C-alpha positions in Angstrom: -140.4 -79.2 -95.3 -137.4 -81.4 -94.6 -137.2 -85.0 -93.5 -133.6 -86.1 -92.6 -134.8 -89.6 -91.7 -136.3 -90.1 -95.2 -133.8 -87.9 -97.1 -136.6 -85.7 -98.6 -136.9 -82.0 -99.0 -140.2 -80.6 -100.2 -140.5 -77.2 -101.8 -144.0 -75.9 -101.2 -145.1 -72.6 -102.8 -148.5 -71.4 -101.6 -151.5 -72.7 -103.4 -149.8 -75.8 -104.8 -151.6 -78.2 -102.5 -148.8 -78.1 -100.0 -151.1 -79.2 -97.1 -152.3 -82.1 -99.2 -148.7 -83.1 -99.9 -147.7 -82.9 -96.3 -150.6 -85.1 -95.2 -150.0 -87.5 -98.1 -146.4 -88.0 -97.2 -147.0 -88.2 -93.4 -149.7 -90.8 -94.0 -147.1 -92.8 -96.0 -144.6 -92.9 -93.1 -142.5 -89.8 -93.8 -141.3 -88.1 -90.6 -140.7 -84.4 -91.1 -138.2 -82.5 -88.9 -139.6 -80.1 -86.4 -138.5 -76.5 -86.6 -135.6 -75.7 -84.3 -136.9 -74.0 -81.1 -135.1 -70.8 -81.9 -136.7 -70.7 -85.3 -140.2 -71.5 -84.4 -141.6 -68.4 -86.0 -140.1 -69.0 -89.4 -142.6 -68.7 -92.2 -143.8 -71.6 -94.2 -143.4 -71.7 -98.0 -139.6 -71.3 -97.8 -137.3 -71.4 -100.7 -134.7 -74.1 -100.9 -131.9 -71.8 -99.5 -134.2 -70.8 -96.7 -135.0 -74.4 -95.8 -131.3 -75.3 -95.8 -130.6 -72.4 -93.5 -133.5 -73.2 -91.2 -132.7 -76.9 -90.9 -128.9 -76.6 -91.2 -128.6 -78.5 -94.4 -125.1 -77.8 -95.8 -124.7 -77.3 -99.6 -122.4 -80.3 -99.8 -125.2 -82.5 -98.3 -128.1 -81.4 -100.6 -127.2 -84.2 -103.1 -128.1 -86.7 -100.3 -131.8 -85.6 -100.5 -134.5 -86.2 -103.0 -136.0 -82.7 -103.5 -139.5 -82.5 -104.9 -141.9 -79.7 -105.7 -145.5 -79.7 -106.8 -146.2 -77.2 -109.5 -149.6 -75.8 -110.7 -150.9 -74.1 -113.8 -150.0 -70.5 -113.1 -153.4 -69.3 -114.3 -155.2 -71.5 -111.8 -152.7 -70.8 -109.0 -153.1 -67.0 -109.4 -156.9 -67.2 -109.0 -156.5 -69.5 -106.0 -154.1 -67.0 -104.5 -156.5 -64.2 -105.2 -159.4 -66.0 -103.4 -157.2 -67.0 -100.5 -155.9 -63.4 -100.2 -159.5 -62.1 -100.0 -160.4 -64.5 -97.3 -157.6 -63.2 -95.2 -157.7 -59.4 -95.6 -160.4 -57.1 -94.2 -160.7 -55.2 -97.5 -161.0 -57.6 -100.5 -159.7 -56.6 -103.9 -161.2 -57.0 -107.3 -159.5 -59.5 -109.6 -159.1 -56.8 -112.3 -157.4 -54.6 -109.8 -155.1 -57.4 -108.8 -153.9 -57.9 -112.4 -153.2 -54.2 -112.7 -151.3 -54.2 -109.5 -149.2 -57.2 -110.4 -148.3 -55.6 -113.8 -146.9 -52.6 -111.9 -145.5 -54.2 -108.7 -144.5 -57.8 -109.5 -141.1 -56.7 -110.9 -140.3 -55.6 -107.3 -140.3 -59.3 -106.2 -138.5 -61.1 -104.8 -135.8 -58.5 -104.0 -137.7 -55.4 -103.0 -140.2 -56.9 -100.6 -140.7 -53.7 -98.4 -141.5 -51.6 -101.4 -144.0 -54.2 -102.7 -145.7 -54.3 -99.2 -145.9 -50.5 -99.2 -147.7 -50.3 -102.5 -149.8 -53.5 -102.3 -151.1 -53.6 -98.7 -152.5 -51.3 -96.1 -150.0 -50.7 -93.2 -152.0 -52.6 -90.6 -152.1 -55.7 -92.8 -148.3 -55.7 -93.2 -148.0 -56.2 -89.5 -150.7 -58.9 -89.5 -149.0 -60.8 -92.3 -145.6 -60.6 -90.7 -147.2 -62.2 -87.6 -148.7 -65.1 -89.4 -145.9 -67.6 -90.2 -148.5 -70.1 -91.5 -149.7 -67.8 -94.3 -148.1 -67.3 -97.6 -148.5 -63.5 -97.6 -146.8 -61.9 -100.6 -145.4 -65.3 -101.6 -148.8 -65.9 -103.1 -147.5 -63.8 -106.0 -144.1 -65.4 -106.2 -143.1 -67.4 -109.3 -142.9 -71.1 -108.6 -139.4 -71.4 -110.2 -138.0 -69.1 -107.6 -138.2 -71.8 -104.9 -135.2 -73.7 -106.4 -132.9 -70.8 -105.7 -129.9 -73.1 -105.3 -130.4 -74.6 -108.8 -130.4 -78.0 -107.3 -131.8 -81.2 -108.9 -135.5 -80.9 -108.1 -138.1 -83.3 -109.3 -141.3 -81.5 -110.1 -144.8 -83.1 -110.3 -147.8 -81.3 -111.7 -150.7 -81.0 -109.4 -153.1 -81.7 -112.2 -151.4 -85.0 -112.9 -151.2 -86.1 -109.2 -154.9 -85.7 -108.8 -155.3 -88.3 -111.5 -152.4 -90.7 -110.7 -150.2 -90.6 -107.6 -148.0 -93.5 -108.7 -145.2 -91.4 -110.2 -144.7 -89.6 -106.9 -144.9 -92.9 -105.0 -142.3 -94.6 -107.3 -139.9 -91.6 -107.1 -139.9 -91.5 -103.3 -140.2 -95.3 -102.9 -143.3 -94.9 -100.8 -146.7 -96.7 -100.6 -148.9 -93.7 -101.4 -152.6 -94.7 -101.9 -154.1 -91.4 -102.9 -153.4 -87.7 -103.0 -156.1 -86.0 -100.8 -157.0 -82.4 -101.6 -157.0 -80.4 -98.3 -158.5 -76.9 -97.9 -160.3 -77.0 -101.2 -162.8 -74.1 -100.9 -164.5 -74.1 -104.3 -164.7 -75.9 -107.6 -165.1 -72.9 -109.8 -163.7 -72.6 -113.3 -160.7 -70.5 -112.7 -160.4 -69.4 -116.3 -163.8 -67.7 -116.0 -162.1 -65.0 -113.9 -160.0 -63.9 -116.9 -160.5 -61.9 -120.0 -158.5 -63.0 -123.0 -156.3 -60.0 -122.5 -155.6 -60.8 -118.9 -154.7 -64.4 -119.7 -152.0 -63.1 -122.0 -150.8 -60.6 -119.3 -150.5 -63.5 -116.7 -148.7 -65.6 -119.3 -146.1 -62.9 -119.6 -145.9 -62.2 -115.9 -145.2 -65.9 -115.1 -143.7 -66.9 -118.4 -140.8 -68.8 -116.8 -143.2 -71.0 -114.9 -145.2 -71.7 -118.0 -142.0 -72.6 -119.9 -140.0 -74.5 -117.2 -143.0 -76.6 -116.1 -144.3 -77.2 -119.5 -147.7 -75.5 -119.3 -149.2 -74.3 -122.6 -148.4 -70.7 -123.5 
């Protein structure tokens, strides 16, 4: 999401309340740029370099923007991604199988996407996912730190903190934000209940950079 009129760029990985953030900022007066007509099928959840390419933001002009990103505890985000994935596909997977698949296949991301697709999804679902620009697809399994692929100055806000107090976000963007509404919330389950102790350690290793960079407990 890019707003030239407000000088804001939003990095929005899947399952980090990106819809909530979009609504929150729009309700506070932020006007986001529309996708160029010739790029109308571009997927959401783009990395910083992809956003800059889509909206023709030159590297020299990046410093003119406040770049923000909401981050989420990787353990919670993975379960949310799993649940979202199973709502979208015709053949749901078991959580235990997902962990096993990610141990084997996540090293293919983000550079070997086709090979990841071939091993992770049935062929007909590859076509469906490619035709759904609104869905995160395999980016459900991306690390959150991959979105700042230009190593720019990005201000991060933890989702868990924003749900309690939106003032730090409002102050940083100099906006009158009253609340942070949670959109598309499908359940209130205890996400940790999905994991065995061993699986928690596996995910901590798979997403260790997110745990470290965004100051989540390892």
